[in-house]
C-alpha positions, 0 to 999 in steps of 0.5 A, a space after each residue: 232273359 231267363 231268370 233262374 234260381 238254383 237252390 242247394 247251389 253249394 251242394 253237389 249237384 248244385 254246384 256242377 249244374 251252375 258250371 254247365 255251359 247252357 247257363 252262359 247263354 241268355 240266363 241270369 243266375 241266382 244261388 242260394 244255399 244255407 251252408 249247413 253242417 251235415 258235412 264238412 263245410 270246407 267242401 261247400 265253400 270250395 265249391 262256391 270258390 270254384 264259382 267265384 265267390 270268395 266267402 266264409 262262415 262269417 258271411 251273413 243270411 241274405 247278404 248278396 254276393 256277385 261273382 264276375 259273371 254277374 252271378 248272385 249268391 245268398 245264404 239262405 234257409 229254405 224252411 225260412 219263410 221270411 227269407 224265401 219271400 225276400 228272395 223272390 221279392 228282389 228277383 223276378 224269376 222265370 225259372 226254379 231249379 230246387 235241389 236244396 234238401 237235407 240229403 242221406 238216407 241213414 242220417 233221416 233215421 237219427 234226425 227225422 226232424 231235420 228232414 220234416 223242416 228242410 224237405 218238407 216246410 222248405 218245399 212248401 215254401 218253394 212252391 208258395 213262392 212259385 206259385 205267387 211269382 207265377 214261375 214258368 217252370 219248377 224243376 226239382 230233385 226227387 230221388 230213386 229211394 221213393 221205389 222203396 224195396 220194389 222188386 219190379 226192375 227196371 224201376 219205371 215211373 208208373 210203378 207203385 211208390 207207396 211204401 218207403 223205407 226211410 224217412 228221406 224217402 218219404 219226404 221225397 215222395 211228399 214233394 212229388 205228391 205236394 207239387 202235382 197238388 200245386 199243379 192242379 190246383 194252380 197251373 204251376 208247371 212241375 218236373 221232378 226228377 229221381 236221381 240214382 246214385 249221383 257221383 262224381 268229383 266234388 262229391 258228398 263225403 257221406 256218399 259210398 264212394 267218397 267214404 270208401 276212398 277216404 276210408 281206404 286212403 287212411 288204411 281203415 276197413 270199409 263197411 260192406 252192407 248186406 254182405 255185398 250182395 247189393 246193386 246200384 244204378 251209379 250215375 255220373 254228375 254230368 249226366 244229371 246236369 246235361 239232363 236238367 239243362 235239357 229240361 229246364 225250357 220244356 215244361 209241360 203245356 197247361 190246357 187240355 185239361 192235363 195238369 202240368 206235373 211230370 215225374 222222370 227217372 235220371 240214371 245210368 240204366 245199368 246197375 252195378 254189384 257193390 264188390 265190382 263197384 269196390 274193386 273199380 275204386 281200388 283200381 283207381 286209388 291203386 290201393 286195396 280195401 279192407 272189408 267187414 261185411 254186415 247185414 243190410 242197414 235200415 233204409 237201405 234197399 238191395 237194388 236200384 235200377 233206372 228205366 230211362 226211357 221216358 227221359 230220353 224220348 222227351 230230351 232225346 238224351 241217355 246218360 252216358 259215362 260209364 262207371 269206370 270212366 266216371 270213378 276214374 274222373 272223381 279218383 283224379 280229383 280225390 287225389 288233388 283235393 286230398 294232395 296225394 
């Protein structure tokens, strides 16, 4: 039986991934998250409740909680090596899906230390634990932000990524380099996934689509950076989780002098203008946004666009949920969540 650890399980992607039907078949699932207050923890507790874990702020660290499916959840911090060692000692993980990290490009400019603690020290702890546990496959979240201000589009995994324009991007690129080193030195199979602007129900409140919905609902002005001259490769969360489920049991083989490390883009593959994106949100909420046009923010890039040919060749899957369909699903959830 596969015994799988998902870190960041109370986060946006981790929550959706644990609900994927792939995990119903022959898997023992262990979930962990530090439940920090980077954004409203009530959303994280709500996600955990959806997965059958009835816990609140008083829930102690490293206290196991089991749901009706037999899954176990721990509140634990990636940067706490003792807690990570304890977790891996309790469970003989065969696979690790590492989604836990301090997210957010703009927040990284104001709070760089939290990114070093979680995204670098925390990732090192995961690598070390996976190495000693002889994990069969480590799948970890990277980000399209590693491409920086790359002007060649669409972005391909072999493009140069030497000039990150945010500290968040720098930490994610460091994860890729560290994972390659561990694969080379210790034969640890690692797959890094560069996510492109993930969105959907139960999303992060600091993401543009959620922020816009909140401000539109309250009649507040939304901030449109670079005067709206931006494009994003919006990727619906179900396309992310479907891709991950197909990759878990597909590590690179060890041998023939090949390092078992790889990087894959996961994006829709069709960038959308920011102003068109706002129109789709307005349509689905039935409200018009008041807009304030502003210059480009530090850490932002004008365009993201994924070349997903490598993902499709490996898994046979191409992300397919259109922005119109995905935003409609988000808006339906949002109205229910905010009781509109």
